[in-house]
C-alpha positions in Angstrom: -37.1 -13.4 9.6 -37.6 -15.8 12.2 -35.8 -13.4 14.5 -38.4 -10.6 13.8 -41.3 -13.1 14.7 -39.8 -13.9 17.8 -39.0 -10.4 18.9 -42.6 -9.3 17.9 -43.9 -12.7 19.9 -41.8 -12.2 22.9 -42.6 -8.5 23.2 -46.3 -9.4 22.8 -46.4 -12.2 25.6 -44.1 -10.2 27.8 -46.0 -7.0 27.8 -48.8 -8.1 30.0 -46.3 -9.3 32.9 -44.2 -6.4 32.5 -47.2 -4.1 32.7 -48.1 -5.7 35.9 -44.6 -5.1 37.3 -44.7 -1.3 36.6 -45.9 1.6 38.4 -48.8 3.1 36.6 -46.9 6.4 36.3 -44.1 4.7 34.4 -46.3 3.7 31.5 -45.2 5.9 28.5 -47.6 6.5 25.8 -46.5 6.3 22.1 -47.5 10.2 21.9 -45.1 10.6 24.9 -42.3 8.6 23.6 -42.0 10.3 20.2 -43.4 13.7 20.9 -40.0 15.6 20.9 -36.4 15.3 19.8 -35.3 14.2 23.3 -37.4 11.6 23.8 -37.2 10.4 19.9 -33.6 10.4 20.4 -33.7 8.4 23.2 -35.5 5.7 21.2 -32.9 6.1 18.4 -29.9 5.7 20.4 -30.9 1.9 21.0 -29.6 1.3 17.3 -26.2 2.5 18.3 -26.2 -0.4 20.7 -26.9 -2.8 18.0 -23.7 -2.1 16.2 -21.5 -5.2 17.0 -17.8 -4.4 18.2 -16.0 -7.2 16.0 -12.7 -6.7 17.3 -13.8 -7.1 20.9 -16.7 -9.6 20.8 -14.9 -12.2 22.9 -11.5 -12.8 24.9 -9.9 -13.4 21.8 -11.6 -12.6 18.4 -11.5 -13.7 14.9 -12.6 -11.5 12.1 -10.0 -11.9 9.3 -11.3 -14.8 7.1 -9.3 -14.4 4.0 -5.9 -15.5 3.2 -4.5 -13.0 5.6 -4.3 -14.5 9.1 -3.8 -17.9 10.8 -3.8 -18.7 14.5 -1.4 -20.9 16.5 -2.5 -24.6 16.5 -4.1 -24.4 20.0 -6.6 -21.8 19.0 -8.9 -24.1 16.8 -12.2 -23.1 18.2 -12.2 -19.8 16.4 -14.4 -19.1 13.4 -11.2 -18.7 11.1 -10.4 -22.6 11.4 -13.9 -23.6 10.5 -13.6 -21.3 7.6 -10.2 -22.7 6.8 -11.9 -26.3 6.7 -14.6 -25.0 4.2 -17.1 -25.0 7.1 -19.0 -21.9 6.6 -21.7 -22.8 8.9 -19.4 -21.7 11.6 -20.7 -18.3 11.7 -23.7 -19.7 13.3 -24.0 -20.0 17.2 -25.6 -23.5 16.5 -22.1 -24.5 15.2 -20.0 -22.4 17.6 -19.9 -24.1 21.0 -17.5 -21.2 22.4 -19.6 -18.4 21.3 -16.6 -16.6 19.9 -18.5 -15.4 16.7 -19.1 -11.7 16.2 -21.8 -12.5 13.7 -24.0 -14.7 15.9 -24.4 -15.0 19.6 -26.8 -17.1 21.3 -28.0 -14.4 23.8 -27.4 -11.5 21.6 -28.6 -8.2 23.2 -28.3 -4.5 23.1 -27.0 -4.0 26.5 -23.4 -2.9 27.5 -22.0 -6.5 27.3 -19.6 -6.7 24.2 -19.9 -10.6 24.4 -23.5 -10.2 23.3 -23.5 -8.0 20.4 -23.8 -9.8 17.2 -24.7 -9.0 13.6 -27.6 -11.3 12.8 -30.0 -10.9 15.7 -29.3 -7.2 16.3 -29.9 -6.4 12.7 -33.2 -7.9 12.6 -34.0 -6.4 15.8 -32.6 -3.0 14.6 -34.7 -3.0 11.4 -38.0 -3.6 13.2 -37.0 -0.7 15.6 -36.1 1.5 12.5 -39.4 0.8 10.8 -41.3 1.5 14.2 -39.5 4.8 14.2 -40.4 5.7 10.7 -43.9 4.8 11.2 -44.1 7.1 14.3 -42.5 10.2 12.9 -45.9 12.0 12.8 -46.0 11.8 16.3 -43.1 14.0 16.8 -44.9 17.3 16.9 -43.0 19.4 19.4 -39.8 19.5 17.3 -38.2 21.7 14.9 -37.8 20.5 11.1 -34.2 20.2 11.7 -34.8 17.7 14.5 -37.3 15.7 12.7 -34.8 15.5 9.8 -32.0 14.4 12.0 -34.2 11.5 13.6 -35.4 10.4 10.1 -32.1 10.5 8.8 -30.5 8.3 11.4 -33.3 5.8 11.1 -32.8 5.6 7.4 -29.4 5.3 7.8 -29.8 2.4 10.0 -32.0 0.6 7.7 -29.6 0.9 4.8 -26.8 -0.1 6.9 -28.4 -3.3 8.5 -29.5 -4.5 5.1 -26.0 -3.9 3.4 -24.2 -5.7 6.2 -26.8 -8.7 5.7 -26.5 -8.8 1.7 -22.9 -8.5 1.5 -22.4 -12.1 3.5 -25.8 -13.8 2.2 -26.9 -12.0 -1.0 -30.2 -10.8 -1.8 -32.6 -10.7 1.0 -36.1 -9.5 1.9 -36.0 -5.6 2.3 -37.9 -5.0 5.4 -39.2 -1.5 5.2 -42.4 -1.6 7.4 -43.0 -3.2 10.8 -44.0 -6.8 10.1 -47.3 -7.9 11.6 -47.1 -10.8 14.2 -50.5 -12.2 13.1 -49.7 -12.6 9.3 -47.8 -15.4 7.5 -44.4 -14.5 6.2 -44.3 -14.4 2.2 -41.5 -11.8 1.7 -39.2 -13.1 -1.0 -35.7 -12.9 -1.5 -34.5 -10.1 -3.7 -31.8 -9.8 -5.9 -28.7 -8.4 -4.7 -29.2 -5.3 -7.1 -32.7 -4.9 -6.0 -31.6 -4.8 -2.5 -28.8 -2.5 -3.2 -31.3 0.0 -5.1 -33.3 0.1 -1.8 -30.2 0.4 0.4 -29.0 3.3 -2.0 -32.3 5.1 -1.8 -32.4 5.0 2.0 -28.7 6.1 2.4 -29.1 8.9 -0.3 -32.2 10.3 1.7 -30.4 9.8 5.0 -27.3 11.8 3.5 -29.6 14.7 2.3 -31.3 15.0 5.9 -28.2 14.7 8.3 -25.6 17.4 9.2 -22.1 17.2 8.3 -21.2 17.8 12.0 -23.6 17.7 14.7 -21.6 20.0 16.7 -22.6 22.9 14.5 -26.4 22.3 14.9 -29.0 23.4 17.4 -30.0 19.7 17.7 -26.6 18.7 18.6 -25.9 21.5 21.1 -26.9 19.5 24.1 -24.2 17.2 23.3 -21.5 19.1 21.8 -18.1 17.4 21.6 -19.6 14.1 22.3 -21.2 13.6 18.9 -18.4 11.7 17.3 -20.2 8.5 16.8 -23.7 10.2 16.0 -24.8 9.3 12.4 -23.7 12.2 9.8 -23.9 13.0 6.2 -20.3 11.7 5.8 -21.2 8.3 7.3 -24.2 8.1 4.9 -22.2 9.0 1.8 -19.5 6.5 2.9 -21.9 3.6 2.9 -23.7 4.7 0.0 -20.7 4.4 -2.0 -19.8 1.3 -0.5 -23.2 -0.1 -1.1 -22.9 0.7 -5.1 -19.5 -0.5 -5.2 -20.2 -3.7 -3.8 -23.2 -3.9 -6.3 -20.8 -3.4 -9.1 -18.5 -6.0 -8.0 -18.2 -9.2 -10.0 -19.6 -11.6 -7.4 -22.6 -9.4 -6.9 -23.3 -8.6 -10.6 -23.0 -12.4 -11.4 -25.7 -13.0 -8.8 -28.1 -10.2 -10.3 -27.4 -10.2 -14.0 -25.3 -13.4 -14.9 -22.2 -11.5 -15.7 -18.8 -11.7 -13.9 -17.7 -8.5 -15.0 -18.0 -5.3 -13.0 -21.3 -3.3 -13.4 -20.2 0.3 -14.9 -23.3 1.9 -13.9 -23.2 1.2 -10.2 -19.5 1.9 -10.2 -20.4 5.5 -11.6 -22.8 5.7 -8.8 -20.2 4.6 -6.2 -17.6 7.2 -7.6 -20.3 9.9 -7.2 -20.9 9.3 -3.6 -17.3 8.9 -2.6 -16.5 12.0 -4.8 -19.1 13.9 -2.7 -17.8 12.7 0.3 -14.0 13.3 -0.3 -14.7 16.8 -1.8 -16.4 17.7 1.4 -13.3 16.4 3.6 -10.6 17.9 1.4 -12.4 21.3 1.2 -12.5 21.5 4.9 -16.3 21.3 5.3 -16.1 18.1 6.9 -13.9 17.4 9.9 -12.2 14.1 8.5 -8.6 13.8 7.2 -5.9 11.3 7.2 -3.8 11.0 10.3 -0.2 11.7 10.0 1.8 8.5 9.4 3.9 9.1 12.6 0.2 9.0 14.5 -1.0 6.2 12.3 -1.6 3.9 15.3 -4.2 6.2 16.6 -6.5 4.5 14.1 -6.5 1.4 15.9 -5.5 1.8 19.4 -4.9 4.6 22.1 -2.8 4.4 25.2 -2.1 6.8 28.1 -5.2 8.8 26.9 -7.7 8.1 29.5 -9.4 5.2 27.3 -10.1 7.7 24.5 -11.7 5.8 21.7 -9.4 5.2 18.8 -9.9 6.7 15.4 -8.6 10.2 15.6 -9.7 12.4 12.6 -9.7 9.3 10.1 -12.4 7.2 11.6 -15.8 7.6 9.9 -17.9 4.9 11.3 -17.4 3.5 14.6 -19.8 1.8 17.2 -19.9 2.4 21.0 -17.6 0.6 23.1 -17.9 -0.6 26.6 -15.3 -1.8 29.1 -12.2 -0.5 27.2 -9.8 -2.4 29.6 -11.3 -5.6 28.1 -9.0 -5.1 25.0 -6.0 -5.1 27.1 -6.8 -8.6 28.6 -8.3 -10.0 25.4 -7.6 -8.8 22.1 -4.3 -7.3 22.6 -3.0 -10.4 23.9 -4.1 -12.5 20.9 -1.0 -11.2 18.9 1.7 -12.1 21.4 4.0 -15.1 20.8 3.7 -17.6 23.7 7.3 -16.7 25.1 6.1 -13.2 25.9 2.4 -13.6 26.8 0.3 -16.9 26.5 -1.0 -19.3 24.1 -3.4 -17.0 22.2 -1.9 -16.0 19.0 -3.1 -14.8 15.8 -0.5 -14.1 13.0 -0.4 -12.9 9.7 0.4 -15.6 7.0 3.7 -15.1 4.9 1.6 -14.9 1.7 -0.1 -12.1 2.9 3.0 -10.2 4.1 4.6 -10.6 0.7 1.9 -7.9 -0.5 3.9 -5.3 1.6 6.2 -4.2 -1.3 9.3 -2.1 -1.4 9.5 1.6 -0.2 10.0 2.5 -3.8 6.3 1.7 -4.2 7.0 -1.6 -6.3 5.4 -5.0 -5.8 7.8 -8.0 -4.9 7.2 -10.6 -7.6 8.3 -13.5 -5.6 9.4 -13.1 -2.0 12.0 -15.9 -2.3 13.8 -14.6 -5.6 15.8 -11.6 -6.4 13.7 -8.9 -8.2 15.7 -6.5 -10.3 12.8 -4.4 -11.1 11.8 -3.3 -7.4 15.2 -4.0 -6.0 14.1 -6.8 -3.6 17.0 -9.1 -2.5 15.8 -12.3 -0.6 19.1 -12.5 1.3 17.9 -9.3 2.9 14.2 -9.7 3.0 13.4 -7.0 5.6 15.4 -4.2 3.9 14.0 -1.0 2.0 10.4 -2.4 2.6 7.0 -0.2 2.5 6.9 1.8 6.1 3.9 0.2 6.7 5.7 -3.0 6.8 7.6 -1.9 9.8 4.7 -0.4 11.4 2.4 -3.5 11.2 4.7 -6.5 11.1 7.3 -7.8 13.6 10.1 -9.9 11.6 13.0 -11.8 12.8 15.4 -9.7 15.0 13.0 -7.1 16.0 13.4 -5.9 19.5 10.2 -6.8 21.2 10.9 -6.4 24.9 12.2 -2.8 25.7 12.8 -3.0 29.4 14.2 -5.4 32.2 13.8 -9.3 31.7 14.8 -12.1 34.0 18.1 -13.5 33.0 16.7 -16.9 32.0 14.6 -15.4 29.3 16.9 -12.7 28.4 17.4 -14.5 24.9 13.9 -13.8 23.9 14.3 -10.1 23.8 14.5 -10.2 19.9 12.0 -11.9 17.9 13.3 -15.4 17.2 11.3 -15.9 14.1 13.8 -17.8 12.0 13.2 -21.5 11.4 13.4 -23.3 14.5 13.5 -20.0 16.8 11.9 -19.7 20.1 9.1 -17.8 18.7 8.1 -20.4 16.3 6.4 -22.9 18.5 3.6 -24.5 16.2 1.2 -24.9 19.2 1.4 -21.5 20.8 3.8 -19.3 18.6 4.2 -18.0 15.3 3.4 -20.6 12.4 4.3 -18.2 9.7 7.6 -16.5 10.6 5.9 -13.2 11.4 3.9 -11.4 14.2 1.1 -8.9 13.8 1.7 -5.6 15.9 -0.5 -3.4 13.9 -3.0 -3.0 16.5 -0.6 -3.1 19.6 2.2 -1.0 20.9 5.5 -2.7 21.2 5.5 -2.6 24.9 2.3 -4.9 25.1 4.1 -7.8 26.6 4.4 -9.4 30.2 7.8 -7.8 30.9 7.1 -4.0 29.7 3.5 -4.3 31.0 2.1 -2.1 28.1 -1.3 -3.2 28.6 -1.4 -2.5 32.3 -4.7 -0.8 33.4 -2.8 2.4 34.1 -1.6 2.6 30.8 -5.3 2.9 29.3 -4.4 0.7 26.4 -7.7 0.7 24.3 -8.1 -1.2 21.1 -11.1 -0.7 18.8 -11.2 -1.0 15.2 -13.4 1.3 12.9 -16.0 -0.2 10.4 -14.8 2.4 8.1 -11.9 5.0 7.8 -11.0 7.6 5.3 -8.2 5.6 3.6 -10.8 3.0 2.9 -12.8 5.6 1.1 -10.0 6.9 -1.2 -9.3 3.2 -2.3 -12.9 2.6 -2.7 -13.2 5.8 -4.7 -10.1 4.6 -7.1 -11.7 1.4 -7.7 -15.3 2.8 -8.5 -13.6 5.3 -11.0 -11.5 2.9 -12.9 -14.4 0.5 -13.3 -16.9 3.1 -14.0 -15.0 5.1 -16.5 -12.5 2.6 -17.7 -9.3 4.6 -17.0 -7.0 4.9 -14.1 -6.5 8.6 -15.2 -10.3 9.2 -15.0 -12.1 11.0 -12.2 -15.7 11.5 -10.9 -17.6 14.8 -12.1 -17.7 16.0 -8.7 -14.1 15.4 -7.1 -10.7 16.8 -8.5 -8.6 13.6 -7.9 -8.1 10.7 -10.5 -8.0 6.9 -9.5 -4.3 7.2 -9.5 -4.2 10.3 -7.5 -6.3 8.9 -4.8 -4.1 5.8 -4.5 -1.2 8.1 -4.3 -2.8 9.9 -1.6 -2.7 7.0 0.7 0.7 6.0 -0.4 2.4 9.4 0.1 0.6 9.4 3.7 2.9 6.5 4.4 5.9 7.5 2.1 5.5 4.2 0.3 6.2 5.2 -3.1 3.7 6.6 -5.7 2.2 4.2 -8.6 4.5 4.1 -11.5 4.3 2.5 -14.9 7.2 0.1 -14.3 6.4 -3.1 -16.4 2.9 -3.7 -15.1 1.0 -0.7 -16.5 0.0 0.5 -13.3 -1.2 3.9 -14.3 -2.2 3.0 -17.9 -4.1 0.0 -18.0 -7.3 -1.0 -16.0 -5.8 -4.5 -15.4 -2.3 -3.1 -14.2 -4.1 -0.6 -11.8 -6.5 -3.1 -10.4 -3.4 -5.4 -9.6 -1.8 -2.5 -7.7 -5.1 -1.5 -6.1 -5.7 -4.9 -4.7 -2.4 -4.9 -3.3 -2.7 -1.5 -1.9 -6.0 -2.5 -0.2 -4.5 -5.4 1.2 -1.5 -3.5 2.7 -3.3 -0.4 3.9 -6.5 -2.2 5.3 -4.6 -5.2 6.4 -6.2 -7.4 9.0 -9.2 -4.7 9.5 -11.5 -7.2 8.5 -11.9 -6.1 4.8 -9.8 -8.9 3.2 -12.6 -11.9 3.2 -15.3 -9.8 1.6 -13.0 -8.2 -0.8 -11.7 -11.6 -2.1 -15.4 -12.7 -2.4 -16.7 -9.7 -4.3 -13.6 -10.0 -6.6 -14.5 -13.7 -7.1 -11.0 -14.5 -6.0 -11.8 -16.5 -2.7 -11.9 -19.9 -4.3 -8.8 -19.4 -6.7 -5.2 -19.9 -6.0 -2.8 -18.5 -4.7 -5.8 -16.8 -2.5 -6.5 -20.2 -1.1 -3.0 -21.0 0.3 -1.7 -20.0 3.6 2.0 -20.0 3.9 5.1 -19.6 6.2 8.5 -18.2 5.3 11.2 -20.4 6.4 15.0 -19.3 6.6 18.4 -19.6 8.6 20.0 -16.5 10.1 23.5 -15.8 8.6 26.1 -14.2 10.9 25.8 -12.2 14.1 22.5 -10.8 14.8 22.2 -7.0 14.2 20.1 -5.7 17.1 20.4 -2.1 16.4 19.0 -2.3 12.7 17.2 -5.8 12.0 16.6 -4.7 8.5 20.3 -5.3 7.7 20.5 -8.9 8.8 21.3 -11.5 6.3 19.2 -14.6 5.8 19.9 -18.0 4.0 17.8 -20.8 2.6 14.9 -18.4 2.4 11.8 -20.5 1.2 8.1 -20.4 1.4 6.4 -23.5 2.8 2.5 -24.5 2.5 0.8 -24.4 5.8 -2.7 -25.2 4.5 -4.7 -25.1 1.5 -8.4 -24.3 1.7 -10.8 -26.5 -0.3 -13.4 -24.3 -1.6 -15.9 -24.3 -4.2 -18.6 -21.9 -5.8 -20.9 -22.3 -2.8 -18.4 -20.6 -0.7 -18.9 -17.2 -2.0 -22.1 -16.7 0.0 -22.4 -17.8 3.6 -25.2 -20.3 4.3 -28.4 -19.1 5.9 -29.8 -20.6 9.4 -31.7 -23.9 8.1 -34.4 -23.1 10.6 -35.1 -19.8 8.9 -35.0 -21.1 5.4 -37.6 -23.8 6.3 -40.1 -21.4 7.2 -41.6 -20.5 3.9 -40.6 -21.3 0.3 -39.9 -17.8 -0.7 -36.8 -17.8 1.8 -34.4 -20.5 0.2 -31.2 -21.4 1.2 -27.9 -20.3 -0.7 -26.9 -22.5 -3.4 -24.8 -25.7 -2.3 -25.7 -25.3 1.4 
């Protein structure tokens, strides 16, 4: 709220000086600015610049705050370290001297600097701009009804989206649906989560009704045909409509609003209906979204040799614009390198999280250190017969990392030495967990193969929402709304089990089976596998922290633990097929345990804002 007042005040104070600096002919009246589609769309375009690029917001970036990731010890300035220590104030720029948080920047702006795009300030700014646009729609007189619908639909989407992003981290907030006057005291109360979700849902539903499925097929989108991929459309609005209702149904949000820790079936049914509408449009061919083939899976996250083409392919639903693509070469892509290959910036998956990657037959691993006759896992061959996504995402001991020539004095580092005491295991700059994360970079992204050379056009940019996520959210909404894994929404043909299997079949990961867990017959059994499936399919894409929060698991063991996998090599290293390498003395060791309490389910608001007026209180415990 303070941000909104500041924006209004700054605009008011600066307007006189700005006016004096301008030629009279350059002053544009409101009637001119909003009179037609071209002018109004130009006004609306700035909202796209308010979308943070969380995966490229700093030279190296921290966006995975659950049990999924840990950094090398010398990277202790990132938000993830503050969160591991229980210091959730760390999202705020006042507590982040490095300016490395994508949620709050000291000098946030809507320009092309990826280092200055944050959520907090840009959301409040964006909401004011949205409402200013909505209050001036009647000035759009030189336009078709379709053009007016598309402008209104975009504005309503952003109003819902900005509010959703805020409430998922902070709980119920004031819902800003008009331009706040600068000369009146603030008295807007914080609403409950459900009250906010209802308003978000109303805005997103209307946006979905107004927007096209594909801008390229419309008269309004003709001028920018084949350049409309990022423009807000019906599918994006339906995706966030469903996500908004699924979050509202989840235990944490339902507890905040009703006092019950269970799922709210009514909201879950609403979520299932929104997702069902979206998926039916996609599977029928009416919408141009489909899962990418697994052999092209990486295009969801990066492109290389494609002229800096933005990643995402046919699967990315919602992405923000991206500036300076080469920045991901010299920043984000290097944060996954072991020190022996690149430098000291290293983010790695925790061993406890890697254990979620089950077996190729689709079954989970009960205990990574013990034989499992049900799944077939053998701790002496821990890399064998695993989920295909394990081999795509994770570098394990013995994998060939460097493909080309190396100096003789470092040749011993060609293969990942991730065993206990191996050269890749330096605690200060190497892997602390025994694994590396290569989900977002090609294997050639190292100083010897030079895969991130400018000429290779390596571009890393993660989507906010992709189609695989929608299938899994649909499955969760259906099972919680209708009480059975074999249920489905009334507007889509797939059951919850079918939706999960759609994602597993794409990867060749083995379908859900009954086994001993009741994975396709009981709600609890199905949910255990659905949570694991979300962990694997959406690994390291920024979802885990909010999933653990909304499921009310964040403060519970084992989700508070971060571990390493320790082991010794046995025999001669098989460099042709590292999955065949035998290990001995396999054990899981604790790196750290996060000391959390119930207050950690919500991030703290800025004290300067909560001190403005009594109807805007701080979150409990902070």
